[in-house]
C-alpha positions as CSV (number, residue, x, y, z in Angstrom):
1,M,-2.7,-1.9,27.6
2,G,-5.0,-3.6,30.0
3,M,-4.0,-6.0,32.7
4,G,-3.0,-9.4,31.5
5,Q,-2.8,-8.4,27.8
6,E,0.2,-9.6,25.8
7,R,2.8,-6.8,25.6
8,Y,4.3,-7.6,22.2
9,K,1.9,-8.0,19.2
10,K,2.5,-8.5,15.5
11,L,1.2,-5.9,13.1
12,I,1.4,-6.3,9.3
13,L,1.1,-3.1,7.2
14,L,0.6,-3.5,3.5
15,H,0.9,-0.4,1.5
16,S,0.6,1.0,-2.1
17,N,1.0,4.5,-3.5
18,D,0.8,6.2,-6.9
19,M,-1.2,3.5,-8.5
20,H,-2.3,5.8,-11.3
21,G,-4.8,3.5,-12.8
22,D,-2.3,0.7,-13.2
23,F,-5.1,-1.9,-13.1
24,L,-4.0,-4.5,-15.7
25,A,-1.4,-7.2,-15.5
26,E,1.5,-7.0,-18.0
27,N,3.7,-9.6,-19.6
28,V,7.3,-9.1,-18.4
29,S,9.8,-11.8,-19.5
30,D,7.0,-14.3,-20.1
31,E,5.5,-13.7,-16.6
32,L,2.4,-11.9,-15.7
33,V,3.3,-8.9,-13.4
34,G,1.1,-6.4,-11.5
35,G,-2.5,-5.5,-11.9
36,V,-5.2,-5.1,-9.3
37,S,-6.5,-8.7,-9.7
38,M,-3.2,-10.3,-8.5
39,L,-2.7,-7.4,-6.0
40,S,-6.1,-8.2,-4.5
41,G,-5.3,-11.9,-4.5
42,Y,-2.1,-11.2,-2.6
43,I,-3.8,-9.0,0.0
44,S,-6.5,-11.6,0.5
45,K,-3.8,-14.3,0.9
46,V,-1.9,-12.4,3.5
47,K,-5.1,-11.6,5.4
48,A,-6.1,-15.3,5.4
49,E,-2.6,-16.5,6.5
50,E,-1.8,-13.8,9.1
51,K,-3.6,-11.8,11.8
52,N,-3.5,-8.1,12.4
53,V,-3.2,-7.1,8.7
54,L,-4.0,-3.5,7.6
55,Y,-3.8,-2.3,4.0
56,C,-3.3,1.4,3.2
57,I,-2.8,3.6,0.1
58,A,-0.7,6.8,0.2
59,G,-2.4,8.8,-2.6
60,D,-2.7,9.1,-6.4
61,M,-5.1,6.3,-7.1
62,F,-6.4,8.4,-10.0
63,R,-5.0,9.2,-13.4
64,G,-2.8,7.2,-15.8
65,S,-5.2,4.9,-17.6
66,V,-8.2,5.0,-20.0
67,I,-10.2,2.9,-17.5
68,D,-9.7,5.7,-15.0
69,S,-10.1,8.8,-17.2
70,E,-13.2,7.4,-19.2
71,Y,-15.2,7.2,-16.0
72,L,-13.6,10.3,-14.3
73,G,-12.2,8.2,-11.5
74,Y,-15.5,6.5,-10.6
75,S,-14.2,3.2,-12.0
76,T,-11.1,3.6,-9.8
77,I,-13.3,4.0,-6.7
78,E,-15.2,0.9,-7.6
79,I,-11.9,-1.0,-8.0
80,M,-10.6,0.4,-4.7
81,N,-13.9,-0.6,-3.0
82,M,-13.2,-4.2,-4.1
83,L,-9.6,-3.9,-3.0
84,S,-11.0,-2.7,0.3
85,P,-8.1,-0.7,1.8
86,D,-8.4,0.0,5.6
87,V,-7.5,3.7,5.0
88,V,-6.4,6.0,2.2
89,T,-5.0,9.5,2.0
90,I,-5.4,11.7,-1.1
91,G,-2.6,12.7,-3.5
92,N,-2.4,15.7,-5.8
93,H,-4.0,13.7,-8.7
94,E,-7.1,13.1,-6.7
95,T,-8.1,16.7,-7.6
96,D,-7.5,16.3,-11.3
97,Y,-11.2,16.0,-12.1
98,G,-12.1,18.9,-9.8
99,L,-12.5,19.4,-6.1
100,S,-16.2,18.9,-6.1
101,H,-15.9,15.7,-8.0
102,L,-13.3,14.4,-5.5
103,L,-15.8,15.1,-2.7
104,F,-18.4,13.2,-4.7
105,M,-15.9,10.3,-5.1
106,E,-15.4,10.3,-1.4
107,K,-19.1,9.6,-0.9
108,C,-18.8,6.7,-3.3
109,A,-15.9,5.2,-1.4
110,R,-16.5,2.4,1.1
111,F,-13.3,3.1,2.9
112,P,-12.0,6.0,5.0
113,I,-10.2,8.8,3.1
114,I,-8.2,11.0,5.4
115,N,-6.3,14.3,5.3
116,A,-5.4,16.5,8.2
117,N,-4.2,19.7,6.6
118,L,-6.5,20.7,3.7
119,Y,-9.2,23.1,4.8
120,I,-11.7,25.6,3.4
121,K,-10.1,29.1,3.7
122,A,-13.4,30.9,4.4
123,N,-14.2,29.1,7.6
124,G,-11.3,26.8,8.5
125,V,-13.3,23.6,8.1
126,R,-11.2,20.6,7.1
127,L,-12.2,19.0,3.7
128,F,-11.7,15.4,5.0
129,K,-11.6,13.5,8.3
130,P,-8.0,14.1,9.5
131,Y,-7.3,10.7,11.0
132,Y,-8.4,7.1,11.3
133,I,-8.0,4.9,14.3
134,A,-8.0,1.2,13.4
135,E,-8.7,-1.1,16.4
136,I,-7.2,-4.5,15.9
137,D,-6.3,-7.3,18.4
138,G,-6.7,-4.8,21.3
139,M,-4.4,-2.3,19.7
140,K,-5.3,1.2,18.5
141,V,-3.4,2.2,15.3
142,L,-3.6,5.9,14.5
143,F,-3.3,7.0,10.8
144,I,-2.9,10.7,9.9
145,G,-3.1,11.9,6.3
146,I,-0.8,14.7,5.0
147,L,-0.3,16.8,1.9
148,T,1.8,19.9,1.4
149,E,1.4,23.3,-0.3
150,E,4.2,22.4,-2.7
151,V,2.3,19.3,-3.9
152,M,-1.1,20.9,-4.1
153,S,0.2,23.9,-6.0
154,S,0.9,21.7,-9.0
155,A,-2.6,20.2,-9.0
156,A,-4.4,20.5,-12.3
157,N,-7.2,22.6,-10.9
158,E,-4.7,24.8,-9.0
159,K,-6.8,28.0,-9.4
160,V,-9.8,26.4,-7.6
161,V,-7.6,24.9,-4.9
162,G,-5.6,28.1,-4.5
163,S,-8.7,30.3,-4.1
164,L,-10.9,28.0,-2.0
165,V,-8.6,25.6,-0.2
166,G,-5.6,26.2,2.0
167,V,-2.9,23.8,3.2
168,S,-1.9,24.3,6.8
169,D,1.5,23.4,8.2
170,A,1.8,19.6,8.3
171,A,3.9,19.4,11.5
172,S,1.5,21.5,13.6
173,E,-1.6,19.5,12.4
174,I,0.2,16.2,13.3
175,K,1.1,17.6,16.8
176,R,-2.5,18.7,17.4
177,I,-3.9,15.3,16.5
178,C,-1.3,13.3,18.4
179,D,-1.7,15.5,21.5
180,T,-5.5,14.9,21.3
181,F,-5.5,11.1,21.0
182,N,-2.3,9.9,22.7
183,G,-4.2,10.1,26.0
184,V,-6.5,7.2,24.9
185,D,-3.5,4.9,24.6
186,I,-2.6,4.8,20.9
187,D,-0.3,1.9,20.5
188,F,1.1,2.8,17.1
189,T,1.0,5.9,14.9
190,V,1.4,6.0,11.1
191,L,1.7,9.2,8.9
192,L,0.1,8.4,5.5
193,T,1.7,11.1,3.3
194,H,1.8,12.2,-0.3
195,I,4.7,14.7,-0.2
196,G,7.7,12.9,-1.7
197,F,10.5,10.8,-0.1
198,E,12.9,13.7,0.6
199,N,10.1,15.7,2.2
200,D,9.1,12.8,4.3
201,K,12.6,12.8,5.7
202,L,12.5,16.5,6.4
203,L,9.1,16.1,8.1
204,A,10.3,13.3,10.2
205,A,13.3,15.3,11.4
206,S,11.0,18.2,12.4
207,L,8.7,16.1,14.6
208,D,9.0,16.0,18.4
209,P,9.8,12.4,19.5
210,A,7.2,12.8,22.3
211,L,4.4,12.7,19.6
212,G,5.2,9.0,19.2
213,I,5.2,8.8,15.3
214,D,6.4,5.3,14.4
215,V,6.2,5.0,10.6
216,I,5.7,7.3,7.6
217,I,4.2,5.6,4.6
218,G,4.6,8.0,1.7
219,G,4.0,8.6,-2.0
220,H,4.4,11.2,-4.8
221,S,8.0,10.7,-5.7
222,H,7.6,7.1,-7.0
223,T,10.6,6.0,-4.9
224,F,11.7,2.4,-5.0
225,L,13.5,1.3,-1.8
226,D,15.6,-1.7,-0.7
227,E,15.0,-0.8,3.0
228,P,13.3,1.8,5.0
229,A,15.0,5.1,5.8
230,K,15.2,6.0,9.5
231,V,15.1,9.7,10.6
232,N,14.4,10.8,14.2
233,D,13.7,7.2,15.0
234,I,10.8,7.2,12.5
235,L,10.8,4.5,9.7
236,I,10.0,5.9,6.2
237,V,8.9,3.8,3.3
238,Q,7.4,4.0,-0.1
239,A,6.4,1.4,-2.7
240,G,7.5,2.8,-6.0
241,T,4.6,3.3,-8.4
242,G,1.7,1.3,-9.9
243,T,0.7,-2.2,-8.9
244,D,3.8,-4.2,-9.8
245,Q,4.8,-4.4,-6.1
246,I,3.3,-3.8,-2.7
247,G,5.1,-2.6,0.4
248,R,5.0,-5.0,3.4
249,F,5.9,-4.2,7.0
250,D,6.0,-7.0,9.5
251,I,6.2,-5.2,12.8
252,V,6.3,-6.3,16.4
253,V,4.7,-3.6,18.4
254,D,5.6,-2.9,22.0
255,T,2.2,-2.0,23.4
256,D,3.7,-0.9,26.7
257,N,5.9,1.7,25.1
258,N,3.8,2.3,22.1
259,S,6.7,1.7,19.8
260,V,8.4,-0.6,17.2
261,S,10.1,-3.5,19.0
262,S,11.4,-5.1,15.8
263,Y,10.4,-5.1,12.1
264,T,11.1,-6.4,8.6
265,W,10.1,-4.6,5.5
266,Q,10.1,-5.6,1.8
267,A,8.7,-4.5,-1.5
268,V,6.8,-7.7,-2.6
269,P,6.6,-8.3,-6.3
270,I,3.1,-8.9,-7.6
271,T,3.6,-11.9,-9.9
272,A,1.5,-14.8,-11.1
273,S,3.8,-17.3,-9.5
274,T,3.2,-15.9,-5.9
275,C,0.0,-14.0,-6.1
276,P,-3.4,-15.7,-6.9
277,N,-5.9,-13.9,-9.1
278,D,-9.1,-12.5,-7.5
279,P,-11.9,-13.8,-9.9
280,K,-14.4,-11.1,-8.8
281,M,-11.8,-8.4,-9.5
282,N,-10.9,-10.0,-12.8
283,E,-14.6,-9.9,-13.8
284,L,-14.8,-6.1,-13.0
285,I,-11.6,-5.2,-14.7
286,N,-12.5,-7.2,-17.9
287,E,-15.9,-5.6,-18.0
288,L,-14.4,-2.1,-17.8
289,K,-11.7,-3.0,-20.3
290,S,-14.1,-4.4,-22.8
291,K,-16.1,-1.2,-22.7
292,T,-13.1,1.1,-23.2
293,D,-11.5,-1.1,-25.8
294,L,-14.5,-0.6,-28.1
295,K,-14.1,3.1,-28.0
296,Y,-10.3,3.5,-27.7
297,G,-8.9,0.6,-29.7
298,R,-8.9,2.4,-33.0
299,T,-5.5,3.1,-34.6
300,L,-4.6,6.8,-35.0
301,R,-1.3,6.5,-36.7
302,R,1.7,4.3,-37.3
303,L,5.1,5.9,-36.7
304,D,8.5,4.8,-38.1
305,C,9.7,3.7,-34.6
306,A,8.6,3.5,-31.0
307,L,9.2,6.6,-28.9
308,N,10.4,6.3,-25.3
309,H,10.2,8.4,-22.1
310,E,12.2,6.4,-19.7
311,N,13.4,9.3,-17.5
312,R,11.3,12.4,-16.8
313,Y,14.4,14.4,-15.9
314,K,16.1,14.1,-19.2
315,Q,15.3,14.8,-22.8
316,T,13.6,11.8,-24.4
317,T,12.5,10.8,-27.9
318,L,8.8,11.0,-26.8
319,G,9.5,14.4,-25.2
320,N,11.1,15.6,-28.4
321,F,8.0,14.4,-30.3
322,Y,5.5,16.3,-28.2
323,A,7.5,19.5,-27.9
324,D,8.0,19.5,-31.7
325,I,4.3,18.9,-32.3
326,F,3.3,21.9,-30.1
327,Q,5.9,24.1,-31.7
328,K,4.1,23.4,-35.0
329,I,0.6,23.9,-33.5
330,T,1.4,27.1,-31.7
331,G,4.1,28.6,-34.0
332,A,6.1,29.5,-30.9
333,D,9.9,29.6,-30.9
334,M,10.2,27.8,-27.5
335,V,7.8,25.2,-26.1
336,F,8.3,24.0,-22.5
337,Y,6.4,20.7,-22.4
338,T,6.1,19.2,-18.9
339,S,7.9,15.9,-18.6
340,G,5.6,14.8,-15.8
341,S,2.6,15.0,-18.1
342,I,3.9,12.1,-20.1
343,R,2.5,9.2,-18.1
344,T,3.8,6.0,-19.7
345,I,7.4,5.2,-20.7
346,S,6.8,4.4,-24.4
347,I,4.3,4.7,-27.3
348,G,4.2,3.3,-30.8
349,P,5.1,2.5,-33.5
350,V,1.3,1.8,-33.8
351,I,-0.6,4.5,-31.8
352,T,-4.2,3.8,-30.8
353,L,-6.5,6.4,-29.2
354,G,-6.2,4.4,-25.9
355,D,-2.4,4.4,-26.1
356,L,-2.4,8.2,-26.5
357,M,-4.9,8.7,-23.7
358,N,-2.9,6.6,-21.3
359,N,0.3,8.3,-22.3
360,S,-0.9,11.9,-22.5
361,P,-4.2,12.3,-20.5
362,Y,-4.1,16.0,-19.6
363,G,-6.1,18.7,-21.2
364,G,-6.4,22.4,-20.6
365,P,-5.2,25.5,-22.5
366,M,-1.8,26.5,-23.7
367,F,-0.6,30.1,-23.5
368,K,1.8,32.0,-25.8
369,F,3.8,35.0,-24.7
370,K,7.0,37.0,-25.4
371,V,10.2,37.1,-23.5
372,A,13.6,38.6,-24.1
373,G,16.6,36.3,-24.5
374,K,17.9,37.3,-21.1
375,Q,14.6,36.3,-19.5
376,L,14.5,33.0,-21.3
377,K,18.0,32.1,-20.0
378,Q,16.8,33.1,-16.5
379,M,13.9,30.6,-16.9
380,V,16.1,27.8,-18.2
381,R,18.6,28.4,-15.4
382,H,15.9,28.1,-12.8
383,I,14.7,24.9,-14.4
384,C,18.2,23.5,-14.1
385,R,18.9,24.8,-10.5
386,D,20.7,22.6,-8.0
387,E,17.6,22.1,-5.9
388,V,16.0,20.2,-8.8
389,W,18.6,17.5,-8.6
390,E,18.7,17.3,-4.8
391,G,14.9,17.0,-4.2
392,D,11.9,15.3,-5.8
393,A,9.2,18.0,-6.0
394,H,9.9,19.9,-9.2
395,E,9.2,20.1,-12.9
396,F,11.5,19.3,-15.8
397,Y,10.7,20.1,-19.5
398,Q,11.1,18.8,-23.0
399,I,11.9,21.5,-25.6
400,P,11.5,21.6,-29.4
401,S,14.0,21.4,-32.3
402,G,16.1,24.4,-33.2
403,W,17.5,24.8,-29.7
404,E,20.9,23.7,-28.5
405,I,21.4,24.5,-24.8
406,E,24.2,23.2,-22.6
407,Y,24.2,24.0,-18.9
408,D,27.2,23.4,-16.6
409,R,26.0,22.5,-13.1
410,S,29.4,23.3,-11.5
411,S,29.6,26.8,-12.8
412,H,25.9,27.4,-13.1
413,E,26.5,28.9,-16.6
414,F,25.5,28.0,-20.1
415,T,28.3,26.8,-22.3
416,K,25.9,27.0,-25.3
417,F,22.5,28.7,-25.8
418,N,21.8,28.6,-29.5
419,Y,18.6,29.0,-31.5
420,K,18.6,28.0,-35.2
421,G,22.4,27.7,-35.1
422,E,23.0,31.2,-33.7
423,P,23.8,32.3,-30.0
424,L,20.6,33.8,-28.5
425,K,21.2,37.5,-27.8
426,D,19.9,38.9,-24.5
427,D,17.7,41.5,-26.2
428,K,16.3,39.1,-28.8
429,I,12.5,38.7,-28.4
430,V,11.3,35.1,-28.7
431,T,7.8,33.6,-28.2
432,V,7.2,30.9,-25.6
433,A,4.3,28.4,-25.4
434,L,3.4,26.9,-22.0
435,R,0.5,24.9,-20.5
436,D,-1.8,26.6,-18.0
437,Y,-0.5,24.2,-15.3
438,D,3.0,25.6,-15.7
439,Y,1.9,29.2,-16.3
440,N,-0.1,29.2,-13.1
441,N,3.1,28.2,-11.2
442,I,5.5,30.1,-13.4
443,E,7.4,31.9,-10.6
444,K,7.9,28.7,-8.7
445,F,8.7,26.5,-11.7
446,M,10.6,29.0,-13.9
447,G,11.8,31.8,-11.6
448,I,10.0,34.6,-13.5
449,S,7.0,36.6,-12.4
450,E,3.8,37.0,-14.4
451,D,4.3,40.8,-14.2
452,E,7.6,40.5,-16.0
453,I,6.0,38.5,-18.8
454,K,3.1,40.9,-19.1
455,S,5.5,43.8,-19.5
456,N,6.6,42.3,-22.9
457,G,3.0,42.3,-24.2
458,S,-0.2,40.4,-24.0
459,I,-0.6,36.7,-23.2
460,K,-2.6,34.8,-25.8
461,T,-4.5,31.5,-25.5
462,T,-3.1,29.8,-28.5
463,V,-4.7,26.3,-27.8
464,T,-7.9,25.9,-25.8
465,D,-7.3,22.2,-25.1
466,I,-3.9,20.6,-25.6
467,K,-5.3,17.0,-25.4
468,D,-7.7,17.6,-28.3
469,S,-5.1,19.4,-30.4
470,L,-2.5,16.7,-29.8
471,Y,-4.8,13.9,-30.8
472,E,-6.0,15.7,-33.9
473,F,-2.5,16.5,-35.0
474,I,-1.2,13.0,-34.5
475,E,-4.2,11.5,-36.4
476,N,-4.3,13.9,-39.3
477,A,-1.1,15.9,-39.8
478,D,0.6,15.3,-43.2
479,E,3.9,14.6,-41.5
480,L,5.0,13.7,-37.9
481,P,8.4,14.1,-36.3
482,A,9.8,10.8,-35.1
483,Y,13.2,10.1,-33.7
484,P,15.0,6.7,-33.2
485,E,17.4,8.6,-31.0
486,V,17.2,11.5,-28.6
487,N,18.0,14.9,-30.0
488,N,19.6,16.5,-27.0
489,R,18.2,20.1,-27.1
490,L,18.9,20.6,-23.4
491,V,22.0,19.0,-22.0
492,I,22.9,19.1,-18.3
493,K,26.6,18.6,-17.6
């Protein structure tokens, strides 16, 4: 800080994460909530009323809506350009359309996209600029972008990422950057992460206080908070998911000690009563929506009842529906259908093509292979392991009819493991269908190696694109499963 400068300065950090194409406002209890038009209006309002305002996004702008998927993320970048964040870090879903496409999208962005620890394996060159320094009111605010191996391994194009791109240790990259730039009198340091709330806390605990990290703004786990967590004197926040709210930090920065003197934080609801519309953003959104509505507004099917997926870590009516459909399509005994691939909380009773694309946007092949009953139990036991319920970076699965499985967490044993009304014997051979996403991570997600599976026979590609197959089946099958209540095929006690 130079001579005569004010020591204590106000800094407002606005932040979003995991927006997932949530661009449109929704009616909730007769009030408009969320959407990028009112979000943009709120950001503009704060920037007009206050000084020293920075807006940042902690990953996963892409995926989750027809508007995003129809234009392969380009529409999202145009919307983000209009939102005009000061800095963004990437999340795992930014790679969904391919790594080269992401690098093209970066060229279309009129805002800095940062990440410190993704690099090309062959020559060690980082894929993105690792940091961004915002200079505001005489302050220098350092932002560093971070992903982890665990998050990247579950990216849709995992094979490409795995073979070409490495993820170096987050803490060591943070140390290198802080050591390099702290000498130029950085007043405030923010880690912009997309690793999940629990991992943010672990990362904070591992960092040397001398590095001067003040705040971690995170994403990935879709965590809603009442107040920041504080670990190793670092404040950790996240703003849930979508555009229904925005995180707001009002911070008084001690520019002598380069630290937080005082702060308040809140998750601000984006509602029509408090957030003005941005007419230019409205115009862009309506134009994109009118184009996609023409194509995706047609009705595919009417079900007997709406199907719900309100919790990705439990069996749901919508999860039952998808698992049963793929059991019919593949002819497999067991289908493990990834809960996290179901992107909206309900669908139906009328299903349009757009509804289905929003709800189940992922394509790619599905593989079919054989396992013994003992191996299948090993896989389900791994899915239900204690770490799953203690952390936030894991997969859970929906399974089809015919199975009755009960797992006791205290004893780590199955109290029931039946198929078609009979206990599954350890030597019984059953067929399993699994998406490529899960098969590529099968040892991590299910505790069994590819070699073990191959020893039982060949692996067949039973579906070349699950999205096309799902849409075709829902539109044209003679009969569809539909459940007003959950059939608990996998019960955790």
